[in-house]
C-alpha positions in Angstrom: 4.5 79.4 93.9 0.8 79.8 94.2 -1.8 78.2 92.0 -2.9 81.6 90.6 0.5 82.3 89.4 0.6 79.0 87.4 -2.6 80.1 85.8 -1.2 83.5 84.9 1.8 81.9 83.4 -0.4 79.7 81.1 -0.1 76.5 82.6 -3.1 74.4 83.4 -4.1 73.7 87.0 -2.3 70.7 88.4 -4.2 67.8 89.6 -5.3 67.8 93.2 -6.2 71.5 93.4 -9.2 72.5 95.6 -12.5 72.2 93.9 -14.1 74.8 96.0 -11.4 77.4 95.3 -11.7 76.9 91.6 -15.5 77.2 91.8 -15.3 80.4 93.8 -12.7 81.8 91.3 -14.8 81.0 88.4 -17.7 82.6 89.7 -15.9 85.6 90.7 -14.0 86.1 87.5 -17.1 85.3 85.4 -18.9 88.0 87.3 -16.3 90.6 86.9 -15.4 89.5 83.3 -11.6 90.4 83.5 -9.1 89.3 81.0 -7.6 86.7 83.5 -10.9 85.1 83.7 -11.3 85.0 79.9 -7.9 83.4 79.5 -8.6 80.8 82.1 -11.9 79.9 80.4 -10.1 79.6 77.0 -7.6 77.2 78.7 -10.3 75.1 80.1 -12.3 75.0 76.9 -9.3 73.8 75.0 -9.5 70.0 73.9 -6.2 68.4 74.2 -7.2 65.5 71.9 -6.9 67.8 68.8 -3.6 69.4 69.9 -0.9 67.0 68.8 1.9 69.4 69.8 0.5 69.7 73.3 0.1 66.0 73.4 3.7 65.5 72.5 4.7 68.1 75.1 2.9 66.4 77.9 4.3 63.1 76.8 7.8 64.4 77.1 6.9 66.0 80.3 5.7 62.7 81.7 9.0 61.0 81.0 10.7 63.0 83.8 7.9 64.5 85.7 7.0 61.5 87.8 6.0 63.1 91.3 3.2 65.7 91.5 4.1 67.6 94.6 4.2 71.3 95.4 8.0 71.3 95.3 8.2 69.7 91.8 5.4 72.0 90.6 7.4 74.9 91.7 10.7 73.6 90.2 9.0 72.6 86.9 10.3 75.6 84.9 13.7 75.1 86.0 13.7 71.5 85.3 12.4 72.1 81.8 15.0 74.7 81.1 17.7 72.6 82.5 16.6 69.6 80.3 16.5 72.0 77.2 20.0 73.1 78.0 21.2 69.6 78.3 19.6 68.6 75.0 21.2 71.7 73.2 24.5 70.8 74.7 24.3 67.4 73.3 23.3 68.6 70.0 26.2 71.0 70.0 28.6 68.1 70.8 27.3 65.9 67.9 27.5 68.6 65.4 31.1 69.3 66.5 32.0 65.8 65.4 30.2 66.3 62.1 32.0 69.6 61.6 35.4 68.0 62.3 34.6 65.1 59.8 33.5 67.5 57.1 36.8 69.5 57.5 38.7 66.3 57.1 36.8 65.3 53.9 37.4 68.9 52.7 41.0 68.5 53.2 41.1 65.1 51.3 39.0 66.6 48.3 41.3 69.5 48.3 44.4 67.1 48.1 42.7 65.1 45.3 42.0 68.3 43.3 45.5 69.2 43.6 46.6 65.8 42.4 44.2 66.0 39.4 45.4 69.3 38.4 49.1 68.0 38.6 48.3 64.9 36.5 46.3 66.9 34.0 49.3 69.2 33.6 51.6 66.3 33.2 49.3 64.5 30.7 49.1 67.8 28.6 52.8 68.0 28.6 53.1 64.2 27.6 50.5 64.6 24.8 52.4 67.5 23.4 55.6 65.5 23.4 53.8 62.2 21.9 51.7 63.7 19.2 53.8 62.4 16.4 53.9 59.0 17.9 50.1 58.9 18.1 49.7 59.9 14.5 52.0 57.2 13.4 50.3 54.6 15.6 46.9 55.5 14.1 48.2 55.0 10.5 49.7 51.6 11.5 46.4 50.6 13.1 44.5 51.6 9.9 47.0 49.7 7.7 46.7 46.6 10.2 42.9 46.6 9.7 43.3 46.8 5.9 45.9 43.8 5.9 43.5 41.8 8.3 40.7 42.3 5.9 42.7 41.3 2.8 43.9 38.2 4.9 40.3 37.4 5.6 39.4 37.7 2.0 42.3 35.6 1.0 41.4 32.9 3.5 37.8 33.0 2.4 38.8 32.6 -1.2 41.2 29.7 -0.4 38.4 28.0 1.8 36.0 28.4 -1.1 38.0 27.6 -4.1 40.8 25.3 -2.7 40.8 21.9 -0.9 42.8 21.3 2.3 45.7 19.0 2.1 43.9 16.4 4.1 40.9 16.4 1.5 43.4 16.1 -1.4 45.2 13.1 0.2 41.8 11.5 0.9 40.7 12.0 -2.9 44.1 10.7 -4.3 44.3 7.8 -1.8 46.2 4.7 -2.4 45.6 2.0 -4.9 44.1 -0.5 -2.4 43.0 2.3 0.1 39.4 2.2 1.4 36.7 4.8 0.4 34.8 6.4 3.5 32.4 9.1 4.0 35.2 11.6 4.0 36.0 10.8 0.4 32.5 11.7 -0.7 32.5 15.0 1.2 35.7 15.8 -0.4 34.5 14.9 -3.9 31.2 17.1 -3.1 33.6 19.9 -2.3 35.4 19.4 -5.8 32.0 19.5 -7.5 31.0 22.7 -5.6 34.2 24.4 -6.3 33.8 23.7 -10.0 30.4 25.2 -10.0 31.4 28.2 -7.9 34.5 28.9 -10.1 32.2 29.6 -13.0 31.5 33.0 -11.2 35.2 33.9 -11.3 35.1 33.3 -15.1 32.5 36.0 -15.6 34.6 38.5 -13.6 38.1 39.9 -14.1 39.6 36.9 -12.3 39.5 34.6 -15.4 43.1 33.6 -15.1 42.7 32.3 -11.4 39.4 30.8 -12.5 41.0 28.8 -15.2 43.7 27.6 -13.1 41.3 26.5 -10.4 39.0 24.8 -12.9 42.0 22.8 -14.5 43.2 21.9 -11.0 39.8 20.7 -9.8 39.3 18.8 -13.1 42.5 16.8 -12.8 41.8 16.1 -9.2 38.1 15.1 -10.0 39.3 12.7 -12.7 41.8 11.2 -10.2 39.1 10.8 -7.5 36.7 9.0 -10.1 39.3 6.7 -11.1 40.1 5.8 -7.5 36.4 5.4 -6.8 35.9 3.2 -9.8 38.8 0.9 -8.8 37.4 0.6 -5.3 33.8 0.0 -6.4 34.9 -2.6 -8.9 37.0 -4.4 -6.1 33.9 -4.3 -3.8 31.5 -5.7 -6.5 33.8 -8.6 -7.1 33.4 -9.6 -3.4 29.7 -9.9 -3.7 29.7 -13.6 -4.7 27.8 -14.9 -1.7 24.1 -16.1 -2.0 23.2 -13.4 0.6 24.3 -10.0 -0.7 24.8 -7.1 1.8 25.0 -3.8 0.0 27.1 -1.2 2.1 25.9 2.4 2.3 29.4 3.4 0.9 28.9 1.3 -2.2 25.5 2.9 -2.8 27.1 6.4 -2.5 29.9 5.3 -4.9 27.3 4.4 -7.6 25.5 7.8 -6.9 28.9 9.6 -7.5 29.7 7.5 -10.6 26.5 8.3 -12.3 28.3 11.6 -13.4 30.6 9.3 -15.5 28.3 7.1 -17.6 31.2 4.8 -18.8 32.5 4.0 -15.3 28.9 3.7 -14.0 28.2 1.2 -16.7 31.4 -0.8 -16.1 30.6 -1.0 -12.4 27.1 -2.3 -13.0 28.6 -4.9 -15.4 31.0 -5.9 -12.7 28.2 -6.2 -10.2 26.2 -8.3 -12.7 29.1 -10.6 -13.3 29.6 -11.3 -9.6 25.9 -11.9 -8.9 25.5 -14.0 -12.1 28.2 -16.4 -10.8 26.6 -16.4 -7.3 23.0 -17.2 -8.7 24.3 -20.1 -11.0 26.3 -21.6 -8.2 23.2 -21.2 -5.9 20.9 -22.8 -8.5 23.3 -25.8 -9.0 23.5 -26.2 -5.2 19.8 -26.0 -4.9 19.5 -28.8 -7.5 22.2 -31.1 -6.2 22.9 -30.2 -2.6 19.8 -28.5 -1.2 19.7 -26.1 1.6 22.0 -25.8 4.6 22.0 -29.0 6.5 20.0 -30.7 3.7 16.9 -28.6 4.3 15.1 -28.0 1.9 16.0 -31.3 0.1 17.8 -31.1 -3.2 15.4 -30.4 -6.1 16.8 -33.3 -8.1 15.2 -35.6 -5.5 11.8 -34.8 -6.8 12.6 -35.4 -10.5 10.2 -38.4 -10.4 7.4 -35.8 -9.9 7.5 -33.7 -13.0 5.0 -31.0 -11.7 6.9 -30.5 -8.4 10.2 -30.8 -10.1 9.5 -28.0 -12.5 7.6 -25.9 -10.0 10.4 -26.0 -7.5 13.0 -25.0 -10.1 10.8 -22.0 -11.2 10.0 -20.9 -7.6 13.7 -20.9 -6.8 14.3 -18.8 -9.8 11.4 -16.5 -9.0 12.8 -15.9 -5.5 16.2 -15.4 -6.8 15.0 -12.8 -9.4 13.1 -10.9 -6.8 16.2 -10.9 -4.4 18.5 -9.7 -7.3 16.1 -6.9 -8.2 16.0 -5.8 -4.4 19.9 -5.9 -4.3 20.0 -3.6 -7.4 17.4 -1.3 -6.1 19.4 -0.9 -2.8 22.6 -0.4 -4.9 21.0 2.3 -7.1 18.6 3.9 -4.7 20.6 7.2 -4.6 21.0 7.3 -8.4 18.9 10.2 -10.0 19.7 9.8 -13.7 17.1 8.7 -16.1 16.9 5.0 -17.1 17.6 3.6 -13.6 14.6 1.0 -14.0 16.0 0.0 -17.4 19.4 -0.5 -15.9 17.9 -2.7 -13.2 16.1 -4.8 -15.6 19.0 -5.2 -18.0 21.3 -6.2 -15.1 18.8 -8.7 -13.6 18.3 -10.2 -17.1 22.1 -10.6 -17.4 22.4 -12.1 -13.9 19.6 -14.7 -14.6 20.9 -15.5 -17.9 23.4 -18.0 -16.5 20.8 -20.4 -15.2 18.8 -20.5 -18.5 20.8 -23.5 -20.0 20.5 -25.9 -17.0 16.9 -25.0 -16.6 16.1 -25.5 -20.1 17.8 -29.0 -20.4 15.9 -30.1 -17.3 12.5 -28.9 -18.4 13.0 -30.3 -21.9 13.7 -33.6 -20.4 10.5 -33.6 -18.4 8.4 -32.4 -21.3 9.8 -34.9 -23.9 9.3 -37.8 -21.6 5.5 -37.2 -22.2 4.2 -37.6 -18.6 0.7 -37.5 -19.9 -1.7 -34.8 -21.3 -2.9 -33.6 -17.9 0.7 -33.2 -16.5 1.8 -31.5 -19.7 -1.1 -29.1 -19.4 -0.3 -28.4 -15.8 3.3 -27.8 -16.6 2.3 -25.5 -19.4 0.2 -23.5 -17.1 3.0 -23.4 -14.5 5.3 -22.1 -17.0 2.8 -19.5 -18.2 2.2 -18.4 -14.6 5.9 -17.9 -13.8 6.5 -16.1 -17.1 3.9 -13.6 -16.1 5.1 -13.4 -12.5 8.8 -12.9 -13.3 8.0 -10.4 -16.0 6.3 -8.4 -13.5 9.6 -8.2 -11.6 11.9 -7.6 -14.4 9.6 -6.1 -17.0 8.7 -7.4 -20.4 12.0 -6.8 -22.0 13.4 -9.7 -23.9 15.5 -11.2 -21.3 16.9 -14.6 -21.8 15.2 -16.1 -18.9 11.8 -15.0 -20.0 12.6 -16.2 -23.5 13.6 -19.6 -22.0 10.5 -19.9 -20.1 8.3 -18.9 -23.0 10.0 -21.5 -25.3 9.4 -24.2 -22.7 5.8 -23.1 -22.4 5.3 -23.3 -26.1 7.0 -26.7 -26.2 4.9 -28.1 -23.4 1.7 -26.7 -25.0 2.7 -28.0 -28.4 3.2 -31.6 -27.0 0.1 -31.3 -25.0 -2.0 -30.7 -28.0 -0.2 -33.3 -30.0 -1.2 -35.7 -27.1 -4.9 -34.7 -27.3 -4.8 -34.9 -31.1 -3.2 -38.4 -30.9 -5.9 -39.5 -28.4 -8.5 -38.2 -30.8 -7.1 -40.0 -33.8 -7.2 -43.2 -31.9 -10.8 -42.7 -31.2 -11.5 -42.6 -35.0 -9.2 -45.6 -35.8 -11.3 -48.1 -34.0 -14.9 -47.0 -33.4 -16.7 -49.0 -30.8 -20.3 -50.2 -31.3 -22.7 -48.6 -28.8 -23.3 -50.8 -25.7 -26.5 -52.7 -25.4 -27.9 -50.2 -22.8 -27.3 -47.4 -25.4 -25.2 -45.5 -22.7 -21.9 -43.9 -23.4 -19.1 -46.1 -24.7 -15.9 -46.8 -22.8 -14.0 -44.6 -25.1 -16.3 -41.8 -24.5 -16.1 -42.2 -20.8 -12.3 -42.4 -20.8 -12.0 -39.3 -23.0 -14.5 -37.3 -20.8 -12.5 -38.3 -17.9 -9.3 -37.0 -19.5 -11.3 -33.9 -20.4 -12.6 -33.4 -16.9 -9.0 -33.6 -15.4 -7.6 -31.2 -18.1 -10.4 -28.7 -17.4 -10.1 -29.1 -13.6 -6.4 -28.2 -13.9 -7.3 -25.5 -16.2 -9.8 -24.0 -13.7 -7.3 -24.3 -11.0 -4.5 -22.9 -12.9 -3.0 -19.4 -12.0 -2.7 -18.2 -15.6 -4.4 -15.0 -16.5 -8.0 -15.2 -17.4 -7.6 -14.2 -21.0 -5.0 -16.7 -21.6 -7.0 -19.5 -20.1 -10.0 -18.7 -22.1 -7.9 -18.9 -25.3 -6.6 -22.3 -24.3 -10.0 -23.5 -23.4 -11.4 -23.0 -26.9 -8.5 -25.0 -28.4 -8.8 -27.8 -25.9 -12.5 -28.3 -26.4 -12.0 -28.3 -30.1 -9.4 -31.0 -29.9 -11.5 -33.3 -27.8 -15.2 -32.6 -28.3 -15.2 -32.5 -32.1 -13.6 -36.0 -32.5 -16.0 -37.3 -29.8 -19.0 -36.1 -31.5 -17.8 -37.5 -34.8 -17.0 -40.9 -33.1 -20.5 -41.0 -31.6 -22.2 -40.2 -35.0 -20.2 -43.0 -36.7 -20.8 -45.4 -33.9 -24.6 -44.9 -34.1 -24.8 -44.8 -37.8 -25.9 -48.5 -37.9 -28.7 -48.3 -35.3 -32.3 -47.7 -35.8 -33.9 -44.3 -35.6 -35.0 -44.5 -31.9 -31.8 -46.4 -30.8 -29.5 -44.0 -32.6 -31.3 -41.0 -31.1 -31.3 -42.7 -27.5 -27.6 -43.3 -27.8 -26.7 -39.9 -29.1 -28.9 -38.2 -26.4 -27.0 -40.2 -23.6 -23.6 -39.4 -25.1 -24.5 -35.7 -25.6 -25.9 -35.6 -22.1 -22.6 -37.0 -20.6 -20.7 -34.3 -22.6 -23.0 -31.6 -21.4 -22.8 -32.6 -17.6 -19.0 -32.7 -17.9 -18.8 -29.3 -19.3 -21.4 -27.7 -17.1 -18.9 -27.8 -14.2 -16.4 -25.5 -15.8 -16.2 -21.9 -16.9 -16.0 -20.7 -20.6 -18.3 -23.6 -21.7 -21.5 -21.5 -22.5 -21.1 -21.7 -26.3 -20.3 -25.5 -26.3 -23.1 -26.2 -24.0 -25.6 -24.3 -26.2 -24.4 -26.3 -29.2 -24.7 -29.6 -27.3 -28.2 -28.6 -26.2 -29.3 -27.9 -29.7 -28.1 -31.3 -30.8 -29.8 -33.0 -27.8 -33.1 -31.1 -28.7 -32.8 -32.4 -32.3 -32.5 -36.0 -31.3 -35.3 -35.4 -28.7 -37.7 -34.3 -31.4 -37.0 -37.6 -33.2 -37.7 -39.6 -30.1 -40.8 -37.6 -29.4 -42.1 -38.3 -32.9 -41.1 -42.0 -32.5 -42.9 -42.3 -29.2 -46.1 -40.7 -30.5 -46.0 -42.9 -33.6 -45.4 -45.9 -31.3 -48.5 -45.0 -29.2 -50.7 -44.4 -32.3 -49.6 -47.6 -33.9 -50.3 -49.7 -30.8 -53.7 -47.9 -30.2 -54.8 -48.5 -33.8 -54.9 -44.9 -34.8 -51.8 -44.7 -36.9 -53.6 -45.6 -40.2 -56.7 -43.5 -39.4 -54.5 -40.4 -38.6 -52.4 -40.7 -41.7 -55.5 -41.0 -43.8 -57.2 -38.0 -42.2 -54.0 -36.0 -42.9 -53.6 -37.2 -46.5 -57.4 -36.8 -47.2 -58.4 -34.4 -50.0 -61.9 -33.2 -50.8 -62.1 -34.8 -54.3 -61.6 -38.3 -52.7 -65.1 -38.0 -51.3 -66.2 -38.4 -47.7 -63.9 -40.3 -45.2 -66.6 -42.7 -44.3 -66.5 -44.2 -47.8 -62.7 -44.8 -47.7 -61.3 -48.2 -47.0 -60.9 -49.0 -43.2 -62.5 -45.6 -42.4 -66.0 -46.8 -41.8 -67.7 -46.6 -38.5 -67.1 -50.2 -37.5 -63.3 -49.8 -38.1 -63.2 -46.5 -36.1 -65.1 -48.1 -33.2 -62.7 -51.0 -33.2 -59.8 -48.6 -33.1 -61.4 -46.7 -30.3 -61.6 -49.8 -28.2 -57.8 -50.2 -28.6 -57.4 -46.5 -27.8 -59.6 -46.7 -24.6 -57.1 -49.5 -23.4 -54.2 -47.1 -23.9 -56.2 -44.3 -22.0 -56.5 -46.7 -19.1 -52.9 -47.6 -18.8 -50.8 -45.1 -20.8 -47.4 -46.3 -19.2 -47.9 -49.6 -20.9 -47.3 -48.0 -24.3 -43.8 -46.7 -23.8 -40.9 -47.5 -26.1 -38.2 -49.6 -24.4 -35.6 -47.0 -25.2 -37.1 -44.6 -22.8 -36.0 -46.8 -19.9 -32.4 -46.4 -21.0 -32.0 -42.5 -20.6 -29.4 -41.4 -18.1 -31.5 -38.4 -17.4 -34.9 -38.9 -15.8 -35.9 -35.3 -17.0 -35.3 -36.3 -20.6 -37.6 -39.2 -20.4 -40.2 -37.1 -18.6 -39.9 -34.6 -21.5 -40.3 -37.1 -24.3 -43.5 -38.6 -22.6 -44.9 -35.2 -22.0 -44.5 -33.9 -25.5 -45.4 -37.3 -27.3 -48.6 -37.3 -25.2 -49.3 -33.8 -26.4 -48.9 -35.0 -30.0 -51.3 -38.0 -29.4 -53.8 -35.5 -28.0 -53.5 -33.4 -31.2 -53.9 -36.4 -33.4 -57.1 -37.4 -31.5 -58.4 -33.8 -31.8 -57.9 -33.9 -35.5 -59.8 -37.4 -35.6 -62.6 -36.0 -33.5 -63.0 -33.0 -35.7 -62.9 -35.2 -38.9 -65.6 -37.6 -37.4 -67.9 -34.7 -36.3 -67.6 -33.0 -39.7 -70.9 -33.8 -41.7 -69.0 -33.7 -44.9 -67.4 -37.0 -44.0 -70.9 -38.6 -43.5 -70.5 -40.5 -40.3 -73.8 -41.4 -38.7 -74.2 -40.9 -35.0 -70.5 -39.7 -34.5 -71.2 -39.6 -30.7 -71.5 -43.4 -30.7 -68.0 -43.7 -32.3 -66.0 -41.2 -30.2 -67.3 -41.4 -26.7 -64.7 -38.8 -25.4 -64.0 -35.2 -26.2 -60.4 -34.1 -26.9 -60.4 -32.3 -23.4 -61.5 -35.4 -21.8 -58.7 -37.5 -23.4 -56.1 -34.7 -22.5 -57.3 -34.8 -18.8 -56.9 -38.5 -18.7 -53.4 -38.5 -20.2 -52.3 -35.6 -18.0 
């Protein structure tokens, strides 16, 4: 086949065609403009990149067109047709298999359809035959549902308003049978049923409600009786010093609070058991001591009254606190009113057993009169423990607090009796003041006693208001007799000696009281008395100086002079010569004022008192000289040349003496 025939048939020129022939053909056709030329040009202008179908065709062609020769080009159409025929034959073969499979499926579906129609016919026939049976079955099912609902209602009613046999057995129990958590759960169920059955009583089911109520009431009373017997038995076992309150016993008291009588009896049983334990423990602590002898028996310290009484009271304080803790643990779940009062009442009953042995021993200590200081310390100790224990068990009139209060009153009474006895002895035999006019031995001893009492008073743990009340009474018992004794003792002394002795004695009392509290009023009173005696001593010292300096007569005359007596210069011993002679002696005093001191001033216990007397007496001397100076310079008194009589002005004298 020629190349031109390929072109005519719409195929593109094969590779390898002659370039000159194609050029010549192009030129010729272009010139002539015939259709073949236009078709060829169209083919040549076609861009294969945009023609996907052409590209796919060429790709398929390349799979079997491997050799580009004249022979293969001529046979290309036949090859393509043969390949197309082969593909169609293969396609027909494949679809033949599909057709056969579809025919097989069609036969199966047809068979299934026939079976379904047969079954439907048979079911229809069976339904017609069993219609009555289905109706009866439906009725039975509805009846069964109603019966099931009634059974559920009955079961719910029984579970809500009845106990199981196991719960009934637990509540009734045996006489010696234990009580466990299960018992309280069952008892709670009984209470709940009794509350719930009240709903029934408000409906048409009153008969059932009354029967259930009666049944639960009987069962509840039986349960409480069983619980009370068990709790009573448990309380009787709590006789050891260390008491372990079980949870079950606590729950038992919580349950018994609904029965006040049984609740009270159980607390009484507990109190009796603990009372025996506390009494036994107290006697053991007194006579046997702790485990293995540590701590030692309290009776071993009976020679030391304060420690003896203190150890007994400390043991009772600890025991009281422990018993209160036991009761609080026992009643922690109880919610009725008055629980705190119940605790105080039972603790008071428990501790009542130790009151007699405690009272006997403390009375023996107090009556033996160990001394005022020890008695006062014991009194404060009793007051402190009374206050402390009352904080634990309240201020109710328990026997223990009453016993401690009685012992406190007794010790305080004997203490003040001891002070009064000591004070009466002071007045029975009053000592004369010592030669140095200092405090007497009786005063020193009494002040030492007062100091010890006040020291123990300050260190006591008694409340402040109680201590202040005691303080006033103590000072009255001691200070008033002391002041009276000092006054009587100094009654036969001279004025200066008596004042010196009283100042020293009062100063000792003041310095003793100044170390303690609540003494302000007494210190003021003592200071007033000291100042009164100091005024006396100041006057005595000033009079002593004026007498020794020769101015006493002159000063007294000037003070007593009246105008109708005439000029001072005309009075006896008031002339210029007498005044000049007195001024000579006064000048000697101004030169050495320390030489004119009363001997009593060297006997004062306080240097400040001595300095105060010297200072104020010197001021009095200066005032006396100032009056003398004014009188001499007054022309009315007719002194000639007064400057020759008095060489110094009052200011100069004051400067010299200061």
